[in-house]
C-alpha angles and dihedrals in degrees: 000000000000140000137219136190129236117210115220132198123212138045116313139155091285092116094054122099105262092218089064094055112097118251112268094031114114115236110220103207148150112262147131101332122205085210090058090242106122092168092071126086112239147184129201128233119196122194134190112195135183115262100237107033099025090225109161111248097175131025121183128182113208138182116279096252097049111137117223090209092058101036107039094086093051091050093049092049091050092047093049095054086087093063133071117232095259094055099042109141126222114255117224107200144179115266089256085085090066101095130124091246093051095044093052098035104040094102120205103334118117116235145178124199138146123252110252116254089226093074116105093233092053092048089051091048091052092049091053095042114115103214093187090065093057121101123222116252093226137357 
């Protein structure tokens, strides 16, 4: 599972108060842009794909200022409503999932993610890592 933003040009509802927009309506808004272009209006698209064929199983359009860190758990729980407990798939997610709130509040779904490189402990690990001692995966 991952999400991406689409930058949009033109005049949209980005100036409206988001609390006045009905639930289920996407708020096209300026926000934190992955393209480092905060002046553009944007929307978010989140996809969940199968692991072997990469066929999309879930597509979700979200408001332009939706935070991955705050919304990944909700998306996973909605997606997994279609499965019974015995057939619940593992979720492989972007490192934005790795927050204290998500780790403690994710419930019973199984997940895999990488630890963000922005954490102090990861930065220290990289500084102490002796690259010369590592072996290549393949020659």
